[in-house]
Structures are given as structure tokens and as C-alpha cells.
DRENNU-369755 format. One record per residue: residue in three letters; x, y, z of N, C-alpha, C in turn. Coordinates in steps of 0.1 Angstrom, whole numbers, plus 5000, padded with zeros to 4 digits. Example, Ala and Ser with C-alpha at 12.3 -4.5 7.8 and 13.67 -1.06 7.14 Angstrom:
REM residues 2
Ala513249435078512349555078513249675078/Ser512849785071513749895071512950005079/
This chain:
REM residues 548
Met271284638679272684668679273184698693/Asn274384648697274984668710275284818711/Glu275084878723275285018724276785058723/Phe277684958725279084988724279584968709/Ser278784938700279184928686279185058680/Thr278585158685278685298680279885368686/Lys280185478679281385558684281085618697/Ser279885668700279585728713279385618723/Leu279485658736279285558747278185608756/Arg277385518760276385538771276885438782/Pro277585498792278285418801277485338811/Phe276185378814275485318824274185258819/Gly273785138825272585068820271385128827/Ala270285058825268985108830268985108845/Asp269785008851269784998866270785098872/Gly271485178864272385268869273885218870/Ala274085088868275385028870276185048857/Phe277485058859278385068847278284948838/Val278284958825278184848816279584808812/Ser279884688816281284638812281284598798/Thr282484608792282584578777283284438775/Ala283784378785284584248783284484168795/Gly284684038793284883948804286283938809/Glu286483858819287883848825288783778815/Gly288283688807289183608798289983698788/Gly289383808784289983888774290784008779/Val291084008792291784118798293084148792/Arg293884048790295184068785295184118770/Arg294284058762294184088748293684238747/Gln292684268755292184408754293184508759/Ala293984468769294984558774296084578764/Val296484478757297484488747297084578736/Arg295784558731295284638720295084778725/Ser294584798737294484938742295785008743/Ala296784938748298084988748298585028734/Ala298384938725298784968711298185098706/Val296885108708296185228703296785358710/Thr296985348723297385468730298885508726/Val299685408725301085428721301185478707/Ile300485418698300585458684299985598682/Ser298885628689298385768688299285868694/Ser299985828705300985918711302085948701/Phe302585848694303685868685303185938672/Leu301885928669301385998658301286148661/Gly301186178674301186318678302586378678/Val303586298676304986358676305186458665/Pro304686428652304886538642304186668646/Leu302986658652302286778656303086858666/Gln303686788676304486858686305686918680/Ile306286848671307486898664307187018656/Ile306087008648305687128640305387248650/Ser304687218660304387328670305587388676/Thr306487298680307687348687308587428678/Val308787378666309687438656309087578652/Trp307787578648307187698643307087808654/Met306587768666306487868676307787918681/Ala308787828681310087878686310787978677/Arg310387978664310888068654310088198654/Leu308888188658307988308658308088388671/Leu308388318682308388388695309788388701/Asn309988468712311188478719311288388731/Pro312488348735312588268748311788328759/Ser311888458760311188528772309688508771/Asp309088498759307588468758307288338764/Phe308088238761307888108767308088108782/Gly309088188786309388198800308288258808/Ile307688368803306588428810305388338812/Val304988258802303888168803304288048812/Ala305588008812305987898820305987938835/Met306188068838306088108852304688088857/Val303688118849302288098854301887958854/Ile302187888843301787748842302387658853/Thr303587698858304187628869303187608881/Phe302387708883301387708894299987648889/Ser299587688877298287658872298087508870/Val299087438865298987298862298687218875/Leu299187258886298887188899297387198901/Leu296787308900295287328902294487258891/Met294987258879294287198868294187048870/Asn295086988877295086848878294286798890/Phe293586888897292686838907291586758900/Gly291386638905290386548898290986468887/Leu291686538878292386468867293286358873/Asn293986398884294786298892293986268904/Gly293286168905292486138916291186068912/Phe290286148907288986098903289086008891/Thr290086038882290285948871290585808875/Glu291585798885291985668891290785598898/Val289885678904288785618911287885548900/Ile287585618890286685568879287285438873/Leu288685438871289285328865289385208874/Gln289685228887289985128896288785078904/Trp287785158906286685118915285984998910/Glu285684908919285084778915283684798911/Lys282884868918281484888915281185038912/Met281085078900280885218896279485228891/Asp278685328896277385348891277185498888/Arg276085528881275885668877275785768888/Tyr275285718900275185808911276485848918/Leu277385748919278685778924279485868914/Ala279285838901279985918891279486058891/Ser278186078893277586218893278086298905/Asn278186228917278686298928280186348926/Leu280986258920282386298917282386408907/Phe281486408897281486508887281186648894/Trp280186658901279786788907280786838917/Met281386748924282486778933283686838926/Asn283986778915285186818907284886958900/Val283686978895283387098889283287218899/Gly282787188911282687288921284087328926/Val284987238928286287278932286987348921/Gly286787298909287487358897287087508895/Thr285787528897285287668896285987758907/Phe285987708919286587788930288087808927/Leu288787708922290287728919290487818908/Thr289587818898289687908887289688058891/Ile288688088899288488228904289688268913/Gly290088168922291188198931292488218924/Phe292788138914293988158907294088288899/Ala292988328893292988458885293188568895/Ala292688558907292888668917294288678922/Cys295088558921296488558926297488608916/Gly296988658904297888708894298888808899/Pro298488918906299389018910300488958920/Leu300188858928301188798937302188728929/Ile301788648919302788578911303688668903/Ala303088778898303888878891304888948900/Arg304488968912305389028922306588938925/Phe306188808927307188708930308288698920/Tyr307888698907308888688896309388818892/Glu308788928897309189068893308989078877/Thr307789018873307489028859305989068858/Pro305689198855304389248855303389168845/Gln303889128834303089058824302388938830/Ala302988878840302488748845301088768851/Ala300688888856299388908862298288878853/Met298288938841297188918832297188778826/Val298388728824298488588819297788488829/Cys297888518842297188428851295688428849/Val295188538846293688548843293288458831/Gly294088468821293788378809293988228812/Ile295188198818295488058821294487998831/Ala293888078839292988028849291787948843/Leu291387988831290287918824290587778821/Thr291887738820292287598818291787508829/Ile291787568841291387488853289887448852/Phe289087548848287587518847287287428836/Phe287887448824287487368812287987228814/Thr289087208821289587068824288586998834/Ser288087068844287287008854285986948848/Ile285387008837284086958833284186838823/Ser285486788821285586668812286186548818/Val286686568831287486458837286686328838/Ile285486338844284786218846284286148833/His283986228823283486168810284686098803/Ile285886158804286986088797287385968805/Ala287285968818287585848826286685738824/Leu285385768822284385668819284685598805/Leu285085678795285485618782286685528784/Lys287585568793288785478795288485358802/Arg287585368812287085248819286485148810/Ala285785198800285185108790286185058779/Leu287485098781288485058772288285118758/Arg287685238758287485308745288685398742/Phe289885338743291085418741291285468727/Ser290785398717290885448703290185578702/Ile288985588708288185718708288885828715/Thr289385798727289985908735291285948729/Ser292085858723293285888716293085978704/Thr292085938696291786018684291286158688/Ser290486158698290086288703291286378707/Asp292186318714293386398719294186448707/Ile294386368696295086418685294386538678/Leu293086518676292286628670292286758678/Thr291986748691291986868699293386928700/Asn294386848701295786908701296086978688/Ser295586918677295886978664295187118663/Met293987118668293187248667293787358676/Ser294187318688294787418697296187468691/Ile296987368686298287408680298087508668/Ala297087468660296787558648296387698653/Leu295587708663295187838668296387918673/Gly297287848681298487908686299387968676/Ile299587878665300487928654299888038647/Ala298588038644297988148637298088278645/Leu297888278658297988398666299488438667/Ala300388348667301788388668302188448655/Glu301688408644301988468631301488608631/Arg300388638638299788768639300488858650/Lys301588808655302388888664301688908678/Trp300988798682300388808695301388778707/Gly302588738704303588708714303088598723/Tyr303288618736302988518746301488488747/Trp300688578742299288558743298888448733/Ala299688418723299388308714299488178722/Leu300488168731300688048739299488038749/Val299088148755297988148764296688088757/Ala296388148745295188108738295287958734/Ala296387908730296487758727296287678740/Ala296887728751296687648764295287638768/Val294487748766293087748770292287668760/Ala292587678747291787608737291787458739/Arg292887408743292987258743291987198753/Pro291887238766290887168774289487208770/Leu289287318764287987358759287487258748/Phe288387238739288087138728287886998733/Gln288786968743288686828749287286808756/Ser286886908763285586898770284386878760/Ile284386958749283386948739283386798733/Ala284586748730284686618725284186508735/Ala284586528747284286428758282786418760/Trp282086528760280686528762279986468750/Tyr280486488738279886428726280086278726/Leu281286238730281586088729281086008740/Cys280986068752280385998763278986058766/Arg277985988761276586048762275986018776/Trp276386098785275986088799275786228805/Ile274586248811274286378818274286348833/Pro275186408840275186378855273886418861/Ser273486328871272286358878272586448890/Ala271586498897271786588908272586508919/Pro273386578927274086508938273086438948/Arg273486318953272586238962273486148970/Arg272986088980273685988988273985868979/Ala275185828978275585708970276585628978/Ile276485498978277385418986278785428980/Gly279685448989281085448985281685588981/Thr280785688982281285828978282385878987/Gly282285859000283285909010284585829008/Lys284485699006285685619004286385658991/Ala285585678980286085718967286885848968/Val286285948975286886078977288186068984/Arg288185988995289485969003290585908994/Phe290185808986291085748976291685848967/Ala290685928961291186038952292086138958/Met291786178970292586278977293986228980/Asn294086098982295486038984296286048971/Ile295486018960296186028947296586178944/Tyr295686268946295986408943297086458953/Gly296986418966297986458975299386408971/Arg299486288966300786248960301186328949/Phe300186358940300486438928300986578932/Thr300386628942300786768947302186778952/Val302486678961303886678966304886648955/Asn304586548946305486518935305586638926/Tyr304486708924304486818915305486928920/Phe305386958933306287058938307787008937/Ala307986878939309286828938309886838924/Arg308986808914309386808900309286938893/Asn308687038900308587168893309387278901/Met309987238912310887338919311987388910/Asp312387308900313387358890312887478883/Asn311687478877311087588870311087708879/Leu310587688892310487798901311887858904/Leu312887778906314187828909314887898897/Val314687838885315287908873314588038870/Gly313288038871312588168868312888278878/Trp312888238891313188328902314588378902/Glu315588288900316988328901317588388888/Phe317088328877317788368864316888438854/Gly315588458857314688538848313988458838/Ala313088528831312188468820312988408809/Gly314088478804314888428793315488298796/Ala316188288808316788158811315688048813/Leu314588088819313487988821312987938807/Gly312988028798312487988784313387888778/Tyr314787908779315687798774315487668782/Tyr315487678795315387558803314087488800/Lys312987558800311687488798311587428785/Lys312087488775311987428761312787298760/Ala313987308766314887188767314087078774/Tyr313587108786312787018794311586958787/Asp310887038780309686998773310086898762/Leu311086928754311486828744311986698750/Phe312686708761313086578767311886508773/Leu311086578780309986508787308986448777/Phe308786518765307886468755308486338749/Ser309786338747310386218741310286098751/Ala310286128764310186018774308685978776/Ser307886078779306486048783305585998771/Ala306086018759305285968747304985818749/Leu305885748756305585598759304885578772/Ile305385628783304885588796303485648799/Ser303285778795301985838799300785768793/Pro300785728780299585668775299385528780/Leu300485458785300385328791299785318805/Thr299885428812299585428826298185378829/Asn297185438823295785408826295485258821/Val296085218810295885088805296484988815/Ala297785018820298384918829297684908842/Val297285028848296485018860295184948859/Ser294484968848293184898846293484748845/Ala294484708838294784568835295284498848/Leu296284558855296884498867295784488878/Ser294884578878293884578889292984458888/Arg292884388876292084268874292684148880/Phe293984148883294684028888294784028903/Asp294883918909295183908923296683958925/Lys296784058934298084118936299184028941/His298783918946299783818951300083708941/Ser299383708930299483598920300783608912/Ala301083488906302283478897301983558885/Gln300683558880300383628868300583778870/Phe300283838881300483978884301984008883/Arg302783928889304183948890304783938876/Lys304483838868304983828855304583938846/Tyr303283978847302784088839303584218841/Leu303784248854304484368858305984368854/Leu306684258857308084248853308284248838/Asn307384188831307584188816307384328811/Ser306384408817306184548814307384628817/Leu307984608828309184678832310384648822/Ser310484528818311484488809311384558796/Val310184558790309984628777310184778778/Thr309684838789309884978792311385018792/Ala312184938800313584958801314284948787/Phe313884848780314484828766314384948758/Val313185008757312985118749313585248755/Gly313385268768313785388775315285408775/Met315985298779317485308780318185328766/Gly317585268756318185288743317885438738/Met316685488741316385628738317285718745/Gly317485698758318385778766319785788761/Ala320385678757321685678752321785768739/Ala320885758730320885828718320685978720/Leu319686018729319486158731320586228739/Thr321286148747322386208754323486258744/Met323786168734324786198725324386298714/Ala323086308711322586388700321886518705/Gly321886538718321086648724321386788718/Arg322586828717322886958711322386978697/Asp322586868689322086878675320586878674/Val319886808683318486808683317986948685/Ile318587018695318187158697318387248685/Arg319587228679319887308667318887288655/Leu318587158654317687128643316187168645/Val315787138657314287158661313987308663/Leu314887378671314487508676315187618669/Gly316387588663317087698655318187758663/Pro318987838656320187898662319987978675/Lys318888058676318688138687318488068700/Trp318287938699317987848711319287768714/Glu320387808709321587728712321887708726/Ala321587798735321787788749321087668756/Ala319987628749319187508755319887378752/Gly320887368743321587248739322187178751/Pro323087238759323687178770322687128780/Ile321687208782320587168792319987038788/Phe319587028775318986908769319886788771/Thr321186808769322086698770322186638784/Tyr322086728794322086678808320786608812/Phe319686628805318486558807318586418801/Gly319386398791319386268783319486148791/Pro320486138801320686018808319485988818/Gly318586078819317386048827316185988820/Val316285978807315085928799314685788804/Gly315585698803315285558807314785538821/Ile315585598830315185578844313885648848/Met313585758841312285828843311185738839/Leu311285668828310285578823310085468833/Leu311085408838310985308848310385358861/Tyr310785478866310385538878308885568877/Gly308385598865306985618863306085498866/Thr306685378864305885258866305585228881/Ile306285298890306085278904304585298908/Gly303985398901302585428904301685308899/Trp302085238889301285118885301185028897/Ile302185008904302184908915301284958926/His301485088931300785138942299285138939/Leu298885188927297485198923296785058921/Ser297484968914296884848911296684758923/Ile297484778934297184698946296384778956/Gly295884888952294984968960295685038972/Lys296885088970297685148981298085288977/Pro297185378974297585518970298185588982/Glu297785558994298385629006299885599007/Arg300285479004301785459004302485538994/Trp301885548982302485628972302585778976/Phe301585828983301585958989302785978999/Arg302885879008303985889018305285889011/Trp305485799001306785798994307185928988/Val306185988981306486118974306886228984/Ile306486218996306886319006308486309008/Ala308886179009310386159011311086198998/Glu310486168986311086208973311186358972/Phe310286428978310286578977311586628984/Gly311886568996313086619003314386588995/Val314486478989315686438982315786528970/Thr314786538962314786608949314986758952/Gly314286818962314486958965315886988969/Thr316486898977317886918981318886918969/Leu318686828960319486818948319386938939/Phe318186988938317887118930318687238936/Leu318587248949319287358956320787348954/Val321287228954322787208952323187238938/Gly322287198928322587218914322487358910/Gln321687438918321387578914322687658912/Arg323687628919324987708918325587698904/Trp325287598896325787578883324787628872/Gly323787698876322787748867321787648862/Pro321087678851320087588846320587448842/Ser321887438837322487308834322687228847/Gly323087298858323187228871321887168876/Ile320887248874319587198879319087078870/Ala319387088857318986978848319786848852/Met320986868856321786748860321286688874/Ala320886778883320286738895318986658893/Trp318186708883316886638880317186498876/Thr318186478867318486338863318986248874/Val319886308882320486238893319386188903/Ser318386268905317386238915316686108912/Phe316386088899315785958895316585838898/Trp317885848895318785738897318985708912/Val318985808920319185798934317985728940/Leu316785768936315485728942314985598937/Ala315385548925314685438919314685308927/Ala315785268932315885138940314985148952/Pro315185248961314285248973312885268969/Ala312485338958311085348955310485218951/Phe311185138943310685008940310584918952/Trp311584928961311484848973310284878981/Tyr309985008983308785048991307485008984/Ala307385028971306184998964305884848964/Gly306984768963306784618962306684548975/Lys306884618986306884558999305584489002/Pro304384549000303184479004302884348996/Ile303484328984303284208976304584128975/Asp305484158984306784078984307484078971/Leu307484198964308184218952309484288955/Gly310584218955311884278959312584358948/Val313484438953314284518943315084418934/Gly315484308939316284208931315484168919/Ala314184138920313384098909313284208898/Val313184338903313084448894314384468887/Ala315484458894316884478889317184368879/Gly316684248882316884138872316284158859/Ala315184228859314384248847314984368838/Val315784458844316184578837317684598837/Trp318484538845319884578846320684568833/Arg320384468825321084448812320884568803/Tyr319684628803319484738795320184868799/Val320384878813321084988818322584978814/Val323184858815324584838811324684858796/Ala323784808788323884818774323784968770/Ser322985048777322885188773324185268776/Val324885228787326185288791327185258780/Ile327285128777328185078766327985158753/Ala326685158749326385228736326785378736/Ala326385448747326785588748328285608748/Gly328985528756330385538757331085518743/Leu330785408737331385378724330985478713/Thr329785528714329385628704330185758706/Phe330385798718331185918722332585898716/Leu333185778717334585758713334585748697/Leu333585698691333585688676333285808669/Met332485898675331986018667333086108661/Pro334186128668335186218662335786158649/His335586028647336185958635335185928624/Ile333985978626332885958616332586088609/Tyr332786098597332486218589332186178575/Val331586278567331186258553332286328545/Ser333086248538334186308530333586388518/Gly334186508516333886588505332486658505/Trp331786648516330386708516330386828526/Val330086948521329987068529328487118529/Pro327887108541326387148541326187298538/Lys325187328531324787468528324187538540/His323487458549322787518560323187438573/Ala323087508584323487448597322587338600/Trp321287348597320287238600320587108593/Glu321287118581321586998573322686918581/Leu323686988586324686928594324086868607/Ala323286938613322586888626321786768623/Leu321086758612320286648608321186528605/Leu322186548598323186438594323786378607/Arg324186468616324786418629323786338637/Ile322586388637321586318645321286178639/Leu321186168626320986038619322185938622/Ile323385998621324585908623324585868638/Ile324485958647324585928661323485828665/Cys322285848661321185758665321385618659/Ser321885618646322085488640323185408647/Val324285478650325485408657325085368671/Ser324385458678324085428692323085318693/Thr322085318684320985208684321585078681/Thr322485078671323184948667323984898678/Leu324784978684325584938696324784888707/Tyr323684958710322784928721322184788719/Val321584768707320884638704321984528705/Ala323084548699324184448700324584418714/Ser324684518722325084498736323984418744/Val322684448741321684378747321684228743/Val321884198731321984058726323183988733/Val324284058734325483988741325183968755/Leu324584068762324384048777323283938779/Tyr322283928770321283828772321683688766/Arg322883688759323383568752322283508743/Gly321583598736320583548727319683668723/Phe318583628716317683728710316383738718/Ala316283688730315083678737314383818738/Pro315083928741314384058742313784098729/Leu314484068718313984108705312684018701/Tyr312683898705311483808703310383868712/Gln310683918724309683968732308984088726/Ile309784178720309284298714308484258701/Gly308984158694308284108682306884048686/Gly306883978697305583918702304584028706/Leu305184138712304284248715303784318703/Ile304584338693304084398681302984308674/Arg303184178675302184088669300884098676/Asp300884118689299584128697298984268694/Met299884368691299284498689298684508675/Ala299084418666298584428652297084408651/Pro296484468641294984458639294584308639/Arg293484278644292884138645292884078631/Gly293383958630293383888618294683878611/Trp295583968614296883968607297683838610/Phe297583798622298283678626297283568632/Ala296183558625295083478630295583328631/Lys296283278621296683138621297583108633/Arg298483198636299383168647298583178661/Asp297683278661296883288673296083158676/Val295483108665294682978667295582868672/Ala296782858666297682748669298082768684/Ala298282888688298782908702297782868712/Thr296482888709295382858719294682728717/Glu294982658705294182538702294582428712/Gly293582358716293882248725293882278740/Ser293582408743293482448757292082498760/Gly291482448770290182488774290282608783/Asp291382648788291582758797291982888790/Val290982948784291283068776291883178785/Ala291383188797291883298805293283288809/Ser293783158812295183148815296083168803/Asn295683128791296483148780296583298776/Asp295583378780295583518778296583598787/Leu297083528797297883598807299283608802/Pro299983718804301383738800302283638807/Gly303383588800304383518807303983368809/Val302783328805302383188807303183098798/Gly303283138785304083058775305583098776/Glu306483008774307883038776308383138765/Asn307783138754308283218743307383348741/Glu306483368751305583488749305483568762/Lys306583648764306583738776306183868771/Gln304883908773304384028767304184148776/Leu304184258770303884378778302384408776/Val301884498785300484538784300184588770/
């Protein structure tokens, strides 16, 4: 029996080299199916997140979330050492063996241990900065997330390199469920913000246990291994970019907590989390799949270009439509999900709405930098991004949390075009090509949002009076999303003068379906061609422009 037929993975062969699971000809097919698994599992996690958000928001106060958010603003940066860096090395490195992986493991755990102790010791400083004494002890608890994350990074990355995304996705759902259940149980017992701390610590702990069970590999002692220095420099460029970007994108939490207190930060953070979750549910699970797949192609080839632009097109189609609906339904989403005491988060969520689509597109910039092996350019770009974003946050601060939310959205729209220009320069991918793939979706989302706004005052249910506020909020969300989505799809069809984008999505769904559902069509599509590899590439056929 092949070792990859079992659920657990032994990633290295007897010679110490990584054992590949597929040949080049199946790259696209594997990438599509891997993307399907990760996206589907991500959306299966939506009910879990909704249950957690609704339940915890009703059991805890905004200040409880604010206190924990004050600490997590700093801890997540340290927790991502290795997670952003060594993961990309494992996925992208051409020749990976057990000795290089072992060196990366021990380096990651060593730094993680040091950061865990250091962060716990910094608790009093963070408490003094926010003038919130409770933050000191919360730092001690949250510090454990840094260590528990460090011991699973390499194992999870090896599973992903082997394209075992079904296993990692299932593991994520189970570990999330367990940590959420723990948090809710403790919140029911009146643990307050400590329930949030316990859930935060439990998640990486459970993930580490699952990762070591699923990836049957014991790191060897550190030793000289070819490529270690180069791999570490590559990883540090990735983490350096992440660090600068993290400060740029979390300066908002810092400003809101410092200027307006734990209560205001609780409202802001919960609105941001709901928005970010709705957006990142698509882009985050696709990133590793996209980087792994794009790295297999020649960066100057037509296949690479078509693969990337088709991916951007589908991302824009989903993201821009989602953004239009959330912008119009934002206040009602807060009323329904969080309840009346979170009403102040409604306007903040609404200002985040127009940023959903562009944030999804902006996230694909990393696909380009990483797949062409230029993490240092990504690092340099994020330094410039930090200056622009920080300035906008400082300007928006005068209008309170809503102003900072608006600045956050504006920053993506301002930076998108120059970011794609800079990322595509080494491979002669101009902004015009990117704009050509996405502009119709941007225009369609503006049309849909505008018409929905004009139509909403004239839409009502005659003779029906809701007994509860949540019933009215749910009804409004259903109506707004139905109207907005219909207008959006109709606008896309008019702008494209046909149904090509819908066929593209349909083809993607076909490729995501379990093997055998469309077997006859698959055979017909490939019959008569001896070049299996070329037929597997996206964009080769005129009617099959597919996403990863």
C-alpha cells in the first residue's frame, strides 16, 4: 500500500528527500481540488464562527473583548514568527529534505520559546500603555499561544506541501470547534475575558496535537544541511514583510484602544472581525494552494499569466459582489448576529463593507511575489504601504472608530494599482492586464450598491409586524442581499455582453466536484490530445478559464 493512501503522512523517504505526491501533469487538477477542499471547509466553518460570535457576544461585555484585543494586537505578531516565513519555505523550496526541515523546526521552536517568555514578562508594560491593569495577567495567558503555535508550523506546512489539504482543513474545523466549545462553556460559567483567553490558547494546542498525529515525522537533531542559510533568509524576508504589514494593519486597534478605551475597541474589533472573516473566508485558504501551484510554472510563461489573471477575475467576481451586499446590510448584520447591545458596531461595519472586494484582490499580490521567488520585493513594498496606511489612520482618528474604519477601506483602494504594478514588474505584468480582468466587477458592484440604496425605501412587507427585532433584521438582510446580488449579476452580464463570467464559475465548480461526477465531459475534453499537461493548464481552452 502506498504510504500516502493512509490518513497520516510520512513526508520523507528512506533517502531523506521529500516524497512528492504528483507529477507535473496533474498540477492544475490537484490545485483545483485542493482549492475546493480548502474553500469548502472554510465556508463550513462559517456556522461555527457565527455560533461562537453570537453566543459569546451575548455572554460577555464589549470591554471583555476589548481587553483581550489589546493584548492580542501584540501577541499575534510574535505568534506568526515561522508561521509566516517557514511555511512558505516548505511550500516553495524546490528540494526539501528531512535535515533542512529539522533545522527549520528547531529554529522555530527556539525562537518561539524565547518570544513566549519575553511576551509574558512584558505584561506590565502593555497594561501601563493602555492604562488597563487586567491586561498584565492576560499577557501571561496569551503568551502560551506563541509556543504552542511554534511546535506545529513545520508539520502543517509539510502536509500542505504534500497537497493534503483535506486533512489540514478537517483538522482546522475540529480544533476550532473544540476551542470554541471550551470558550463558550467558560463564558457560561462567568469567566469573563478569561473565557476568551482559554479559547485562544486551546486552539494552537489542539492544532499541534493534531499536526503531530497526522504528520508522522520526528525532527532529527540540528546539523549542517545544504540551503539552510538561504532558506532562513527567504523566511526572514517573508516575516519581515508580515511584520511591517502587521503594524500597518493593526495600528487601528492600537489607536482605538489607546485613544477611546476598551469598550470602543470591543465594538471596533468585533465589527472588524465579522468583516474580515467574511472576506478572508475565501482568500486565506486559497493562498497556500495558489502559491504552490503558480510556483510550478515558468514565471514568464503564458500559462502563468493566464492562471493568475483567471484567478484574479474569479476573486473579483465573488469579492465585489460580497462587498456591495455587506455595505448595504451592515447595520442589520450587526443587529442580527451580535444583538442590541452591540448597536454601536453597526456603522463601523458599514464603513468596512466597500473594502471587502478590494481587500481580496490586494491579498493576491503576495501570490505574485512568492510564486516568482521575490519575497524581498514584497517586503520593500510593505514598508511603503505602512507609511500610506498609517497616515490615513491618523487622519481618520479624528472621526473616532468609524473614521478609522473608513481610512482602512480607503487605504486598499489607494494602494491597489501601484501594488500590482510593482509586483508584476519583474514578469512584465502591467496594471492594464490586471484592470482588464477585474474592472467590470468593480463597476457592477457600484451599480448594484447604488440601485439597492435607492430601492430599499420602497421595499416593504405589507401587513407584517415583526415580534422581535432580529426578525426584522433577518428579513432586511435577505431582501437586501437578494436585490443586491441580482443587480450585481445582471450588471456583470451587461458589462461582459454575455454570460462568460458565469460559465467560468460553472467550469470552476465542475472541476471542484468529486471525481467521476462529470467523467464523460472530462474524457471528451481531453480525448484526442497526447499533451495531458497542456490540457491541464488553465486558460488553454477558450471555454475553460479556470481558477486555482
